[in-house]
GUMI-884773 format. One record per residue (C-alpha): residue number from 1; residue in one letter; x, y, z. Coordinates in Angstrom, 3 decimals, padded with zeros to 6 digits. Each point is the difference from the previous one (the first is absolute). Last residue first. Example, Ala and Ser with C-alpha at 12.3 -4.5 7.8 and 13.67 -1.06 7.14 Angstrom:
# residues 2
<torke: 2 bafi: S c1: 013.670 c2: -001.060 c3: 007.140> .
<torke: 1 bafi: A c1: -001.370 c2: -003.440 c3: 000.660> .
END
This chain:
# residues 147
<torke: 147 bafi: F c1: 030.853 c2: 008.924 c3: 001.453> .
<torke: 146 bafi: L c1: -001.055 c2: -000.198 c3: 003.472> .
<torke: 145 bafi: L c1: -002.163 c2: 002.811 c3: -000.197> .
<torke: 144 bafi: I c1: -001.950 c2: -001.530 c3: -003.053> .
<torke: 143 bafi: L c1: 000.051 c2: -003.629 c3: 002.317> .
<torke: 142 bafi: F c1: -001.999 c2: 002.168 c3: 002.521> .
<torke: 141 bafi: H c1: -002.400 c2: 001.635 c3: -002.317> .
<torke: 140 bafi: H c1: -000.917 c2: -002.875 c3: -001.655> .
<torke: 139 bafi: L c1: -000.621 c2: -001.756 c3: 003.335> .
<torke: 138 bafi: D c1: -002.248 c2: 002.592 c3: 000.960> .
<torke: 137 bafi: N c1: -001.799 c2: 000.081 c3: -002.944> .
<torke: 136 bafi: I c1: -000.155 c2: -003.623 c3: 000.311> .
<torke: 135 bafi: V c1: -001.481 c2: 000.373 c3: 003.471> .
<torke: 134 bafi: Q c1: -002.487 c2: 002.560 c3: -000.940> .
<torke: 133 bafi: I c1: -001.222 c2: -002.382 c3: -003.069> .
<torke: 132 bafi: M c1: -000.745 c2: -002.541 c3: 002.557> .
<torke: 131 bafi: I c1: -001.764 c2: 002.239 c3: 002.512> .
<torke: 130 bafi: N c1: -002.261 c2: 000.994 c3: -002.523> .
<torke: 129 bafi: L c1: -000.723 c2: -003.457 c3: -001.408> .
<torke: 128 bafi: R c1: -001.136 c2: -000.440 c3: 003.842> .
<torke: 127 bafi: K c1: -002.179 c2: 002.468 c3: -000.453> .
<torke: 126 bafi: S c1: -001.215 c2: -000.685 c3: -003.155> .
<torke: 125 bafi: L c1: -000.684 c2: -003.771 c3: 000.838> .
<torke: 124 bafi: E c1: -002.494 c2: 001.191 c3: 002.824> .
<torke: 123 bafi: Y c1: -001.377 c2: 002.260 c3: -002.064> .
<torke: 122 bafi: F c1: -000.511 c2: -002.392 c3: -002.731> .
<torke: 121 bafi: R c1: -001.418 c2: -002.542 c3: 002.359> .
<torke: 120 bafi: Q c1: -002.843 c2: 002.672 c3: 001.356> .
<torke: 119 bafi: K c1: -000.574 c2: 001.303 c3: -003.039> .
<torke: 118 bafi: A c1: -000.475 c2: -003.637 c3: -001.830> .
<torke: 117 bafi: L c1: -002.385 c2: -001.071 c3: 003.261> .
<torke: 116 bafi: N c1: -001.778 c2: 003.121 c3: -000.779> .
<torke: 115 bafi: L c1: -000.684 c2: -000.669 c3: -003.794> .
<torke: 114 bafi: A c1: -000.616 c2: -003.507 c3: 001.204> .
<torke: 113 bafi: E c1: -003.029 c2: 001.763 c3: 002.238> .
<torke: 112 bafi: L c1: -000.965 c2: 001.986 c3: -002.845> .
<torke: 111 bafi: C c1: -000.162 c2: -002.412 c3: -002.506> .
<torke: 110 bafi: S c1: -001.739 c2: -002.709 c3: 001.766> .
<torke: 109 bafi: E c1: -002.663 c2: 002.927 c3: 001.011> .
<torke: 108 bafi: K c1: -000.142 c2: 000.604 c3: -003.938> .
<torke: 107 bafi: D c1: -000.389 c2: -002.797 c3: -001.054> .
<torke: 106 bafi: N c1: 000.091 c2: -000.514 c3: -003.806> .
<torke: 105 bafi: K c1: 001.419 c2: -003.960 c3: 000.331> .
<torke: 104 bafi: D c1: 002.524 c2: 000.635 c3: -002.067> .
<torke: 103 bafi: C c1: 000.789 c2: 003.107 c3: 001.609> .
<torke: 102 bafi: S c1: 000.552 c2: -001.779 c3: 003.343> .
<torke: 101 bafi: D c1: 002.246 c2: -002.288 c3: -001.502> .
<torke: 100 bafi: R c1: 002.211 c2: 002.908 c3: -001.493> .
<torke: 99 bafi: V c1: -000.183 c2: 001.433 c3: 003.656> .
<torke: 98 bafi: L c1: 001.150 c2: -003.730 c3: 001.741> .
<torke: 97 bafi: M c1: 003.058 c2: -000.286 c3: -002.864> .
<torke: 96 bafi: C c1: 001.112 c2: 003.340 c3: 001.343> .
<torke: 95 bafi: T c1: 000.305 c2: -001.161 c3: 003.301> .
<torke: 94 bafi: L c1: 002.331 c2: -002.597 c3: -001.164> .
<torke: 93 bafi: K c1: 002.073 c2: 002.315 c3: -001.512> .
<torke: 92 bafi: F c1: 000.366 c2: 001.763 c3: 002.989> .
<torke: 91 bafi: S c1: 001.045 c2: -002.717 c3: 002.266> .
<torke: 90 bafi: H c1: 002.634 c2: -001.126 c3: -003.000> .
<torke: 89 bafi: A c1: 001.551 c2: 003.546 c3: -000.745> .
<torke: 88 bafi: G c1: 002.623 c2: -001.875 c3: -001.793> .
<torke: 87 bafi: V c1: 000.798 c2: 003.324 c3: -002.197> .
<torke: 86 bafi: S c1: -001.339 c2: -001.352 c3: -003.312> .
<torke: 85 bafi: A c1: -003.125 c2: -001.904 c3: 001.948> .
<torke: 84 bafi: S c1: -000.581 c2: 003.481 c3: 001.237> .
<torke: 83 bafi: S c1: -000.179 c2: 001.307 c3: -003.576> .
<torke: 82 bafi: G c1: -001.977 c2: -002.306 c3: -001.094> .
<torke: 81 bafi: K c1: -002.800 c2: -000.238 c3: 002.660> .
<torke: 80 bafi: L c1: -000.015 c2: 003.885 c3: -000.127> .
<torke: 79 bafi: Q c1: -000.677 c2: 000.029 c3: -003.847> .
<torke: 78 bafi: H c1: -002.565 c2: -002.780 c3: 000.159> .
<torke: 77 bafi: F c1: -001.773 c2: 001.937 c3: 003.318> .
<torke: 76 bafi: Y c1: -000.203 c2: 003.364 c3: -001.946> .
<torke: 75 bafi: A c1: -001.753 c2: -001.995 c3: -002.901> .
<torke: 74 bafi: D c1: -002.074 c2: -001.671 c3: 002.446> .
<torke: 73 bafi: V c1: -001.280 c2: 003.471 c3: 001.296> .
<torke: 72 bafi: K c1: -000.699 c2: 001.259 c3: -003.739> .
<torke: 71 bafi: K c1: -001.549 c2: -003.713 c3: -001.083> .
<torke: 70 bafi: Y c1: -002.325 c2: 000.370 c3: 003.487> .
<torke: 69 bafi: D c1: -001.296 c2: 003.330 c3: -001.392> .
<torke: 68 bafi: V c1: -002.058 c2: 001.053 c3: 003.255> .
<torke: 67 bafi: I c1: -003.351 c2: 001.504 c3: -000.067> .
<torke: 66 bafi: P c1: -000.399 c2: 002.721 c3: 002.835> .
<torke: 65 bafi: Q c1: 003.656 c2: 000.969 c3: 000.076> .
<torke: 64 bafi: N c1: 002.000 c2: -001.403 c3: 003.022> .
<torke: 63 bafi: L c1: 002.074 c2: -002.937 c3: -001.754> .
<torke: 62 bafi: L c1: 001.036 c2: 002.287 c3: -002.359> .
<torke: 61 bafi: L c1: 002.043 c2: 002.786 c3: 002.166> .
<torke: 60 bafi: A c1: 000.827 c2: -003.430 c3: 002.032> .
<torke: 59 bafi: A c1: 001.689 c2: -001.017 c3: -003.115> .
<torke: 58 bafi: E c1: 001.944 c2: 003.475 c3: -000.594> .
<torke: 57 bafi: N c1: 001.433 c2: 000.328 c3: 003.485> .
<torke: 56 bafi: L c1: 000.874 c2: -003.717 c3: -000.204> .
<torke: 55 bafi: M c1: 001.867 c2: 001.097 c3: -003.658> .
<torke: 54 bafi: R c1: 001.935 c2: 002.932 c3: 001.596> .
<torke: 53 bafi: D c1: 001.044 c2: -001.906 c3: 002.997> .
<torke: 52 bafi: T c1: 001.287 c2: -002.784 c3: -002.168> .
<torke: 51 bafi: D c1: 001.630 c2: 002.443 c3: -002.470> .
<torke: 50 bafi: A c1: 001.807 c2: 001.838 c3: 003.096> .
<torke: 49 bafi: C c1: 001.094 c2: -003.142 c3: 001.407> .
<torke: 48 bafi: F c1: 000.916 c2: -001.782 c3: -003.025> .
<torke: 47 bafi: L c1: 002.059 c2: 002.932 c3: -001.004> .
<torke: 46 bafi: G c1: 002.096 c2: -000.012 c3: 002.855> .
<torke: 45 bafi: L c1: 000.758 c2: -003.832 c3: 000.237> .
<torke: 44 bafi: L c1: 001.415 c2: 000.579 c3: -003.509> .
<torke: 43 bafi: E c1: 001.992 c2: 003.103 c3: 000.472> .
<torke: 42 bafi: V c1: 001.193 c2: -001.636 c3: 003.798> .
<torke: 41 bafi: L c1: 000.761 c2: -002.976 c3: -001.780> .
<torke: 40 bafi: F c1: 001.828 c2: 001.490 c3: -002.894> .
<torke: 39 bafi: D c1: 001.968 c2: 002.461 c3: 001.808> .
<torke: 38 bafi: P c1: 003.323 c2: -002.243 c3: -000.130> .
<torke: 37 bafi: S c1: -000.338 c2: -000.349 c3: -003.202> .
<torke: 36 bafi: G c1: 001.673 c2: -003.443 c3: -001.095> .
<torke: 35 bafi: G c1: 000.669 c2: -002.808 c3: 001.557> .
<torke: 34 bafi: E c1: -001.288 c2: 000.281 c3: 003.958> .
<torke: 33 bafi: D c1: -003.289 c2: 001.431 c3: -001.544> .
<torke: 32 bafi: L c1: -000.290 c2: -002.955 c3: -002.165> .
<torke: 31 bafi: A c1: 000.372 c2: -002.467 c3: 002.916> .
<torke: 30 bafi: R c1: -002.793 c2: 002.324 c3: 001.622> .
<torke: 29 bafi: I c1: -002.432 c2: -000.835 c3: -003.109> .
<torke: 28 bafi: Q c1: 000.888 c2: -003.836 c3: 000.175> .
<torke: 27 bafi: Q c1: -000.626 c2: 000.519 c3: 004.095> .
<torke: 26 bafi: F c1: -003.676 c2: 001.698 c3: -000.564> .
<torke: 25 bafi: Q c1: -000.644 c2: -002.990 c3: -002.583> .
<torke: 24 bafi: E c1: 000.454 c2: -002.623 c3: 003.160> .
<torke: 23 bafi: D c1: -003.049 c2: 001.463 c3: 001.762> .
<torke: 22 bafi: L c1: -000.615 c2: 003.069 c3: 002.298> .
<torke: 21 bafi: F c1: -002.875 c2: 001.000 c3: 002.241> .
<torke: 20 bafi: G c1: -000.319 c2: -003.675 c3: 001.608> .
<torke: 19 bafi: E c1: 000.769 c2: 000.496 c3: 003.675> .
<torke: 18 bafi: R c1: 003.421 c2: -001.821 c3: -000.486> .
<torke: 17 bafi: Y c1: 001.264 c2: 001.845 c3: -003.307> .
<torke: 16 bafi: M c1: -000.845 c2: 003.282 c3: 001.609> .
<torke: 15 bafi: G c1: 001.880 c2: -000.814 c3: 003.277> .
<torke: 14 bafi: N c1: 003.043 c2: -001.274 c3: -002.897> .
<torke: 13 bafi: V c1: -000.080 c2: 003.539 c3: -001.451> .
<torke: 12 bafi: L c1: -000.074 c2: 001.791 c3: 003.069> .
<torke: 11 bafi: A c1: 003.094 c2: -002.108 c3: 001.813> .
<torke: 10 bafi: D c1: 001.774 c2: 000.071 c3: -003.439> .
<torke: 9 bafi: L c1: -000.474 c2: 003.643 c3: 000.227> .
<torke: 8 bafi: Q c1: 001.097 c2: 000.443 c3: 003.489> .
<torke: 7 bafi: E c1: 003.000 c2: -001.994 c3: -000.833> .
<torke: 6 bafi: Q c1: 000.845 c2: 002.013 c3: -002.813> .
<torke: 5 bafi: A c1: -000.383 c2: 003.274 c3: 002.037> .
<torke: 4 bafi: F c1: 002.029 c2: -001.581 c3: 002.870> .
<torke: 3 bafi: A c1: 002.603 c2: -000.979 c3: -002.406> .
<torke: 2 bafi: A c1: 000.307 c2: 003.143 c3: -001.707> .
<torke: 1 bafi: M c1: 000.312 c2: 001.670 c3: 003.314> .
END
Protein backbone atom coordinates (compact mmCIF):
# COMPACT_ATOMS: atom_id res chain seq x y z
CA UNK A 1 0.00 0.00 0.00
CA UNK A 2 2.78 2.45 0.93
CA UNK A 3 4.65 1.70 -2.29
CA UNK A 4 1.50 2.32 -4.32
CA UNK A 5 0.82 5.63 -2.56
CA UNK A 6 4.44 6.71 -3.09
CA UNK A 7 4.21 5.80 -6.80
CA UNK A 8 0.95 7.71 -7.06
CA UNK A 9 2.53 10.76 -5.41
CA UNK A 10 5.60 10.60 -7.66
CA UNK A 11 3.44 10.28 -10.79
CA UNK A 12 1.30 13.25 -9.72
CA UNK A 13 4.33 15.44 -9.00
CA UNK A 14 6.09 14.42 -12.23
CA UNK A 15 2.95 15.22 -14.23
CA UNK A 16 2.70 18.62 -12.58
CA UNK A 17 6.33 19.33 -13.53
CA UNK A 18 5.74 18.29 -17.14
CA UNK A 19 2.64 20.49 -17.37
CA UNK A 20 4.48 23.50 -15.92
CA UNK A 21 2.52 23.70 -12.67
CA UNK A 22 5.64 23.16 -10.55
CA UNK A 23 9.32 24.09 -10.72
CA UNK A 24 12.51 23.07 -8.91
CA UNK A 25 11.59 25.07 -5.81
CA UNK A 26 8.84 22.55 -5.10
CA UNK A 27 11.41 19.74 -5.15
CA UNK A 28 13.46 21.60 -2.53
CA UNK A 29 10.38 21.96 -0.31
CA UNK A 30 9.53 18.31 -0.80
CA UNK A 31 13.05 17.38 0.30
CA UNK A 32 12.55 19.41 3.49
CA UNK A 33 9.36 17.49 4.15
CA UNK A 34 11.11 14.15 3.77
CA UNK A 35 13.90 15.17 6.15
CA UNK A 36 11.85 16.83 8.87
CA UNK A 37 8.29 17.10 10.01
CA UNK A 38 6.05 14.71 8.07
CA UNK A 39 3.27 17.29 7.97
CA UNK A 40 5.39 20.22 6.77
CA UNK A 41 4.46 19.95 3.08
CA UNK A 42 0.79 19.28 3.80
CA UNK A 43 0.56 22.31 6.10
CA UNK A 44 2.49 24.55 3.70
CA UNK A 45 0.35 23.62 0.69
CA UNK A 46 -2.85 23.94 2.71
CA UNK A 47 -1.90 27.44 3.87
CA UNK A 48 -0.84 28.42 0.35
CA UNK A 49 -4.19 27.32 -1.09
CA UNK A 50 -6.26 29.02 1.63
CA UNK A 51 -4.31 32.28 1.50
CA UNK A 52 -4.30 32.37 -2.29
CA UNK A 53 -8.04 31.77 -2.50
CA UNK A 54 -8.67 34.57 0.00
CA UNK A 55 -6.37 37.04 -1.77
CA UNK A 56 -7.86 36.27 -5.20
CA UNK A 57 -11.32 37.00 -3.84
CA UNK A 58 -10.16 40.24 -2.22
CA UNK A 59 -8.44 41.34 -5.43
CA UNK A 60 -11.63 40.55 -7.38
CA UNK A 61 -13.63 42.77 -5.02
CA UNK A 62 -11.17 45.62 -5.60
CA UNK A 63 -11.31 45.19 -9.39
CA UNK A 64 -15.09 45.28 -9.35
CA UNK A 65 -15.18 48.71 -7.71
CA UNK A 66 -16.14 51.71 -9.88
CA UNK A 67 -12.75 53.25 -9.16
CA UNK A 68 -9.99 50.65 -8.97
CA UNK A 69 -7.04 51.04 -6.61
CA UNK A 70 -4.48 49.39 -8.86
CA UNK A 71 -1.75 49.72 -6.22
CA UNK A 72 -3.76 47.56 -3.80
CA UNK A 73 -4.50 44.98 -6.49
CA UNK A 74 -0.82 45.00 -7.44
CA UNK A 75 0.15 44.51 -3.78
CA UNK A 76 -2.00 41.37 -3.58
CA UNK A 77 -0.44 39.95 -6.71
CA UNK A 78 3.05 40.91 -5.57
CA UNK A 79 2.40 38.83 -2.45
CA UNK A 80 0.83 36.01 -4.49
CA UNK A 81 3.79 35.99 -6.85
CA UNK A 82 6.16 35.67 -3.90
CA UNK A 83 4.22 32.91 -2.18
CA UNK A 84 3.78 30.97 -5.41
CA UNK A 85 7.52 31.24 -6.09
CA UNK A 86 8.20 30.03 -2.55
CA UNK A 87 6.17 26.85 -3.00
CA UNK A 88 7.28 26.26 -6.58
CA UNK A 89 3.92 27.02 -8.23
CA UNK A 90 5.48 28.03 -11.55
CA UNK A 91 2.50 28.58 -13.86
CA UNK A 92 0.55 30.48 -11.22
CA UNK A 93 3.57 32.71 -10.53
CA UNK A 94 3.72 33.61 -14.23
CA UNK A 95 0.02 34.46 -14.21
CA UNK A 96 0.50 36.74 -11.20
CA UNK A 97 3.11 38.60 -13.23
CA UNK A 98 0.52 39.14 -15.99
CA UNK A 99 -1.91 40.68 -13.51
CA UNK A 100 0.83 42.95 -12.16
CA UNK A 101 1.66 44.09 -15.71
CA UNK A 102 -2.00 44.97 -16.24
CA UNK A 103 -2.05 46.89 -12.95
CA UNK A 104 0.98 48.90 -14.10
CA UNK A 105 -1.07 49.98 -17.13
CA UNK A 106 -4.13 50.89 -15.01
CA UNK A 107 -6.18 48.85 -17.47
CA UNK A 108 -9.29 47.47 -15.75
CA UNK A 109 -10.35 45.25 -18.65
CA UNK A 110 -6.89 43.73 -18.92
CA UNK A 111 -6.72 43.28 -15.14
CA UNK A 112 -10.06 41.47 -15.08
CA UNK A 113 -8.98 39.17 -17.91
CA UNK A 114 -5.68 38.43 -16.16
CA UNK A 115 -7.49 37.91 -12.84
CA UNK A 116 -9.83 35.39 -14.46
CA UNK A 117 -6.83 33.57 -15.91
CA UNK A 118 -5.14 33.63 -12.49
CA UNK A 119 -8.27 32.18 -10.86
CA UNK A 120 -8.49 29.49 -13.52
CA UNK A 121 -4.81 28.53 -13.13
CA UNK A 122 -5.06 28.60 -9.35
CA UNK A 123 -8.11 26.35 -9.27
CA UNK A 124 -6.41 23.87 -11.60
CA UNK A 125 -3.33 23.96 -9.36
CA UNK A 126 -5.37 23.80 -6.17
CA UNK A 127 -7.27 20.75 -7.36
CA UNK A 128 -4.02 18.90 -7.98
CA UNK A 129 -2.42 20.10 -4.75
CA UNK A 130 -5.44 18.86 -2.80
CA UNK A 131 -5.08 15.45 -4.44
CA UNK A 132 -1.39 15.54 -3.51
CA UNK A 133 -2.25 16.43 0.09
CA UNK A 134 -4.66 13.50 0.25
CA UNK A 135 -2.07 11.07 -1.13
CA UNK A 136 0.56 12.35 1.34
CA UNK A 137 -1.91 12.02 4.21
CA UNK A 138 -2.78 8.48 3.10
CA UNK A 139 0.91 7.61 2.92
CA UNK A 140 1.60 9.06 6.37
CA UNK A 141 -1.36 7.25 7.92
CA UNK A 142 -0.27 3.97 6.39
CA UNK A 143 3.30 4.42 7.66
CA UNK A 144 1.99 5.20 11.16
CA UNK A 145 0.02 1.95 11.11
CA UNK A 146 3.18 0.04 10.23
CA UNK A 147 5.04 1.36 13.24
